C-alpha positions, 0 to 999 in steps of 0.5 A: 743186626740190620745193616746201616745205610749211608747217613741221610742228611736233612739240613744240619741234621744227620740221621743214620737209618737202617736199610730195613727202615728205609724200605718201610717208610717213605720220607717226604720232603716238605711240600710247598703250597704251590706244589700241593695246589698244583698236585690237586689241580692236576687231578681235577678242577677246583674253584678258588674257594675249594682250593683255598679250603683244601690248603687251609685243611692241610695247614698252610698259612693264610699268607702263603695260601693267598700268594699260591692262589694269586699265582694260580689265577695268574697262570689261569689254572684257577678260573671260576667262570671256566669252572662254572661253565664246565660244571654247567655242561656236566649238569646238562649231561646228567639232566639236572635243572638250573636251580640245583646247578645254581645251588651246587655252584654256590656251595662250591664258593662261586658268587651269585652274580657269576652264577647267574651270568653263566646260567643266562649264557649257557643254560636257556629256559628252552634247554632246561625244558628239553632236559626236563623232558629227557629226564622225565622220559627216562624216569617214566620207565621205572614208574611203570607200576604207578601208571594205572594211578594217574595222580600218583604217577604225576606226583612221583614224576613232579617230585623227581623233577623237583629233586633234579632242580627244575622249576615248578613252572617247567614241571607243570608245563611238561606234565600238563602237556605230556600226560 
């Protein structure tokens, strides 16, 4: 017969749990909305909409979520503009165009005016042009087998750059000037 541990108290309820049960199961105290959201934010950054969606999925009330999000914004733990800037910088490093970055930020819950403002400040057309050239140069290596068929080679590069979120004007300009 398993030995009984000291009684465990949860408010007015007293439970007698065996040592065997204690070692198998972890008792979790109820988590507050703010604690859970801080746990999420400590792992990575989220937009305001993303954190709210996570909290809704966890089953917290909308009133509690609103209070927690307001508190997180007060402490500047959630800042959509800073989130957009970091996302934009990562996108540039990954050689992604303005169109795709804009769409991804929109999916993450940022409003169009903020997205447009951040794009204008941190991602100029000249930068996009340079990034598109870098992406194209990197892709050319894997398309070496299409080098003989000029039309197919251009089509493959065009589709690749378009999938990366570059505008057709920039793609055509690059393809016409470099090939």
